[in-house]
C-alpha positions, 0 to 999 in steps of 0.5 A, spaced: 807 499 911 804 503 915 803 499 923 798 495 923 796 487 923 801 481 920 800 473 921 805 469 920 802 462 919 805 455 920 812 453 923 813 446 927 821 447 926 826 451 925 827 450 919 820 455 917 820 458 923 826 462 923 825 465 916 819 469 919 822 471 925 827 474 921 822 477 917 818 480 923 824 482 926 824 486 920 818 489 919 818 490 928 825 494 926 822 499 921 816 499 925 816 498 932 809 499 933 807 493 928 802 488 930 806 481 928 803 475 931 805 467 930 800 462 928 800 454 929 801 448 933 802 447 940 807 442 939 813 444 944 819 445 940 815 451 936 812 454 942 819 455 946 822 457 940 817 463 939 817 464 947 825 466 946 822 472 941 818 477 943 812 475 939 805 472 941 803 465 939 796 463 938 796 455 936 790 452 933 786 446 934 791 442 930 797 437 931 799 433 925 799 432 917 795 427 917 789 432 921 788 435 915 785 428 911 780 428 916 774 433 913 772 435 921 779 436 923 780 440 918 774 444 918 774 445 926 782 448 924 779 452 918 773 455 922 778 456 929 783 460 924 777 464 921 775 467 927 782 469 929 783 473 923 776 476 923 778 478 931 785 480 929 783 484 921 791 482 919 793 487 912 797 481 910 797 472 912 804 470 911 804 463 910 811 460 912 810 453 911 807 447 913 801 443 915 798 448 919 799 454 915 794 451 910 787 453 915 789 460 916 791 462 909 785 457 906 781 462 912 785 469 909 783 466 901 776 466 903 775 473 907 779 477 902 786 478 905 792 478 902 797 472 903 803 470 901 807 465 902 815 462 903 818 457 901 826 455 904 827 450 900 829 447 893 823 442 891 817 447 895 813 443 900 806 440 899 802 445 903 806 450 899 805 447 893 797 446 894 796 453 896 800 457 891 794 457 888 791 461 891 796 465 894 798 472 891 805 471 891 810 465 894 818 468 896 822 463 894 829 461 896 832 458 890 830 460 882 831 453 881 823 452 885 821 455 879 819 449 876 816 445 881 809 450 882 802 451 877 802 455 872 798 460 875 802 461 881 806 467 881 813 467 885 819 471 886 826 470 888 828 473 894 832 469 898 831 464 905 831 470 910 836 469 915 835 472 923 840 479 923 845 474 928 847 470 922 847 475 916 854 478 917 860 473 914 863 470 920 870 472 923 876 469 921 878 462 924 885 464 925 883 469 931 881 463 935 886 459 939 883 452 937 880 449 931 872 449 932 868 444 929 862 445 929 856 439 930 849 441 927 843 436 927 838 440 925 833 444 931 831 436 934 838 434 933 840 427 929 843 420 932 845 418 926 851 425 925 852 424 933 854 417 932 859 417 926 862 423 930 863 421 936 865 414 934 870 417 928 874 421 935 873 414 939 877 411 934 883 417 933 882 421 939 890 423 940 888 427 932 883 431 936 888 434 942 888 440 939 880 441 937 875 444 940 868 441 938 861 444 939 856 439 939 849 440 938 846 434 939 839 434 940 834 431 947 836 424 946 842 424 945 845 429 950 847 426 956 851 421 952 855 425 947 858 428 952 860 423 957 864 420 950 868 426 950 870 427 957 871 420 957 877 422 951 879 427 954 877 432 948 874 439 949 868 439 947 861 444 949 854 439 948 848 441 948 841 439 946 840 445 942 844 452 943 839 458 943 845 463 941 848 457 935 850 465 932 856 466 936 858 459 936 859 458 929 863 464 929 868 461 932 868 455 927 874 452 922 868 448 919 861 445 920 857 439 920 850 440 918 843 437 916 841 439 909 835 443 913 834 449 907 834 455 912 841 452 916 844 452 909 842 459 908 845 462 915 852 457 913 851 461 906 850 468 910 856 466 915 861 464 909 862 457 913 866 451 910 860 446 911 860 438 910 852 436 909 849 430 911 842 430 908 836 426 913 835 420 908 828 421 911 825 428 909 819 429 905 820 428 898 828 427 899 828 436 899 834 435 903 839 432 898 837 437 893 837 443 898 846 440 898 845 439 892 844 445 889 850 448 893 855 442 892 854 443 884 856 450 886 862 448 889 861 451 896 858 444 900 861 438 900 857 432 900 857 426 905 852 420 908 852 417 915 850 410 916 843 412 916 843 417 911 845 414 904 846 420 899 844 419 890 850 418 887 858 417 890 859 421 897 864 420 901 862 417 909 861 424 914 867 422 918 872 420 911 870 428 909 871 430 916 878 428 916 880 430 910 876 437 911 879 438 918 887 437 915 886 441 907 886 449 910 885 451 902 879 446 901 876 449 907 878 456 904 876 455 898 869 453 900 868 459 905 869 463 899 864 459 894 859 458 899 859 466 901 858 468 894 851 465 894 849 467 900 843 472 901 843 476 907 838 481 904 832 476 903 828 478 909 828 485 906 826 483 899 821 479 903 819 484 907 818 489 901 814 484 897 809 484 903 809 491 902 808 492 895 802 487 897 799 490 902 799 496 897 796 493 892 794 486 892 790 485 886 798 485 883 801 479 886 805 484 889 808 486 883 809 493 881 814 492 875 818 488 879 823 483 875 824 479 880 816 476 881 815 471 876 808 469 872 808 461 871 805 462 865 811 465 862 817 460 865 
């Protein structure tokens, strides 16, 4: 690919942004002179995540998915996106998912600019399901996603891109002084997971004296969770968000996580034993489908917290934590199984697809590529 403009459109959450950042990093590594621009919203979390990277960020006048149902607001965002594309003349627009990708991808389509979509979840998001009708190519993390796209969509199974820091397996936890539990609730935290863990250790603090806790709480619970660990005299590192989470994950004996597809992809590449607690409020229950895909392959454990009900019989989160803490053999089995499912090559795969798309946009990015599937042949 010649050095030139690539626009990543959408975002809003780490789950959408981090795969795009992984691709941008791969592109910048291959071609340092490449022009890269992220286009999204003014949401604080998105702004802060991208501020920590080297990439410029251009917000559109759109702040929520409800605005897509208001014609004048959608037209305003579309017009702003069209003007931006006409000014920057990108070679390709990559839709990262989420409502903010819609006006940019539509504007690119109407201007004849090649478009590619990233889909992280087993069940594609609504924006991507709709945009797949006009996009040149959709790159998905799971082959199970194929059935959800319309017949004329062109879909390639690439895996979900992970940042380079997450692309290699974690070192053996036997090299660390203390067994370590890492608790995540997504990039914004999860209060119900925070409560479940804190309530659990409060009941039996003596059993956890030899453990180290690394707890990402989200902005609302940081102070209370830190105070709880301190009152119990337990060794805990607590923060609302860890920008260098990969370093802490490499110390983990096991992890508690929500079912966001990007987080699960990162944990798989690291080969970490994981308890997944899908968020019941996720759109279309997509986190349960993500978690279920790994659970069906004996690669992750499913659990539920007080505010989350997972379909089928699943243990409560604290019971699952206690089980995994005492069962080193189970942790080893999960680690081996999940590592087999990791796709550290996903960013490279998507970058190759982008290169093909620029070279031959009318082919949908496919030059006799066996991984690219015309939906009509499924």
